[in-house]
C-alpha atoms as one frame of an Amber mdcrd trajectory, in Angstrom:
protein
   0.000   0.000   0.000   1.600   3.165  -1.151   1.402   6.335   0.878   0.275
   9.384  -0.885   2.805  12.171  -1.276   0.981  14.462   1.202   0.863  11.724
   3.851   4.609  11.077   3.412   5.394  14.776   3.798   3.141  14.937   6.869
   4.920  11.931   8.439   8.319  13.459   7.723   7.252  16.778   9.271   5.771
  14.946  12.245   9.065  13.042  12.648  11.055  16.287  12.518   8.771  17.926
  15.081   9.035  14.847  17.289  12.861  14.831  17.045  12.983  18.564  17.756
  10.707  18.052  20.774  12.857  15.229  22.139  16.015  17.319  21.591  14.444
  20.315  23.369  13.316  18.136  26.249  16.681  16.446  26.765  18.655  19.665
  26.308  16.465  21.558  28.765  16.799  18.750  31.320  20.573  18.832  30.785
  20.556  22.576  31.463  18.586  22.022  34.661  21.003  19.287  35.781  24.043
  21.442  34.982  22.558  24.402  36.881  21.723  22.162  39.838  25.325  20.882
  39.890  26.569  24.457  39.792  24.256  25.530  42.611  25.165  22.512  44.731
  28.844  23.200  44.261  28.354  26.867  45.191  26.511  25.777  48.333  29.591
  23.763  49.328  31.778  26.839  48.816  29.418  28.869  51.013  29.366  26.134
  53.656  33.155  26.067  53.917  33.430  29.840  54.056  30.725  29.955  56.716
  32.744  27.398  58.704  35.725  29.724  58.457  33.684  32.770  59.437  32.276
  30.904  62.437  35.764  29.844  63.529  37.364  33.288  63.312  35.623  34.965
  66.315  37.012  32.226  68.589  40.459  32.664  67.077  40.183  36.438  67.527
  39.191  36.027  71.171  42.155  33.733  71.781  44.559  36.129  70.100  43.105
  39.197  71.787  43.321  37.542  75.178  46.981  36.656  74.753  48.363  39.627
  72.838  48.246  43.379  72.830  46.565  43.391  69.463  45.922  46.160  66.963
  42.261  47.138  66.989  42.423  47.985  63.274  43.024  44.342  62.345  40.108
  43.128  64.480  37.869  45.784  62.977  38.836  44.743  59.440  38.165  41.055
  60.181  34.800  41.843  61.792  33.773  44.167  58.933  34.668  41.557  56.320
  32.727  38.892  58.219  29.688  41.190  58.351  30.024  41.917  54.627  29.867
  38.155  53.941  26.773  37.719  56.063  24.923  40.558  54.311  26.035  39.676
  50.770  23.188  38.437  48.610  24.731  37.559  45.253  27.660  35.330  44.382
  29.593  38.378  43.187  29.051  40.156  46.516  30.080  37.029  48.415  33.277
  36.671  46.363  34.119  40.326  47.071  33.459  39.775  50.784  35.674  36.694
  50.832  38.498  38.547  49.107  38.273  41.347  51.695  38.170  38.811  54.486
  41.217  36.957  53.187  43.182  40.197  53.240  42.131  40.931  56.828  42.821
  37.339  57.881  46.316  37.552  56.372  47.018  40.648  58.461  45.709  38.847
  61.551  47.981  35.861  60.964  51.013  38.025  60.171  50.514  39.956  63.406
  50.294  36.673  65.329  53.833  35.877  64.188  55.047  38.629  66.532  53.725
  36.724  69.567  55.629  33.438  70.033  53.968  32.815  73.409  50.567  32.951
  71.727  51.608  30.343  69.167  52.619  28.066  72.052  49.169  28.052  73.700
  47.078  24.952  73.168  43.911  26.871  72.318  45.667  28.841  69.603  47.251
  25.708  68.134  43.835  24.005  68.070  42.250  26.954  66.285  45.075  27.135
  63.793  44.704  23.411  63.063  40.970  23.885  62.510  41.632  26.924  60.336
  44.183  25.023  58.260  41.700  22.197  57.713  39.033  24.706  56.780  41.358
  26.413  54.314  41.971  23.034  52.657  38.219  22.417  52.448  37.714  25.885
  50.958  40.370  25.246  48.311  38.710  21.955  47.395  35.223  23.492  47.306
  36.432  26.374  45.119  38.166  23.966  42.740  35.027  21.823  42.515  32.859
  24.907  41.978  35.100  26.171  39.182  34.896  22.751  37.533  31.079  22.907
  37.704  31.233  26.423  36.206  33.358  25.069  33.368  30.918  22.218  32.705
  27.913  24.552  32.889  29.508  27.186  30.650  30.482  24.631  28.019  26.984
  23.153  28.129  25.289  26.526  27.758  27.566  27.974  25.079  27.936  25.138
  22.566  25.774  25.513  19.477  22.880  24.659  19.175  22.351  24.333  22.935
  23.237  28.004  23.396  20.062  28.948  21.494  17.872  26.975  23.880  19.892
  28.147  26.907  19.356  31.758  25.844  15.635  31.172  25.357  15.311  29.855
  28.905  17.551  32.529  30.459  20.606  30.388  31.207  23.748  32.520  31.030
  27.371  31.469  31.583  28.450  31.604  35.223  31.491  33.426  36.603  34.457
  31.486  37.897  35.509  31.997  41.511  38.734  33.926  41.123  40.910  35.346
  43.856  41.396  39.057  44.181  44.507  40.335  42.387  45.907  41.499  45.725
  45.924  37.878  46.933  49.038  37.281  44.823  51.026  39.590  47.122  52.202
  37.843  50.266  51.618  39.815  53.464  54.713  41.398  54.985  55.853  40.316
  58.418  57.056  43.290  60.452  58.176  42.970  64.070
């Protein structure tokens, strides 16, 4: 039984529409999965930074109790911690973290001037916790940047980029350190 020409064209068009629908469905679901991976990875970055921010007041109290400490450094650490807590976007949080890392560097450099402080058990415990937290932060940032790479590739490759643009998916920003982070803090006694 031979199909008429109009029925054949209709079946071909129906097949094309069906393939386009399946492609749209799978691509959209891939975008959702990639975005979810990105968001999950960012949540891990935030969790590790929050751990650090929660640890710092105890470290500050230990340092302040054992050393005649510059108020300016404590103020900078506290201000940076507050900036993190009030930041709403990823960009604001990255800026807050970069400011905090600068203040934390000054705090740790100043601690070098107090050998008796470094000998106290409480300070050593906090420094061990801080070191572990810094390692977790580095891992979380690396994992987040990998998720950004995956997401950005997924959303920018043609023809997915057309569908990504239609649904409002834009490439994400990598978590990059502040340029000032490349300069090591100076130790002055």
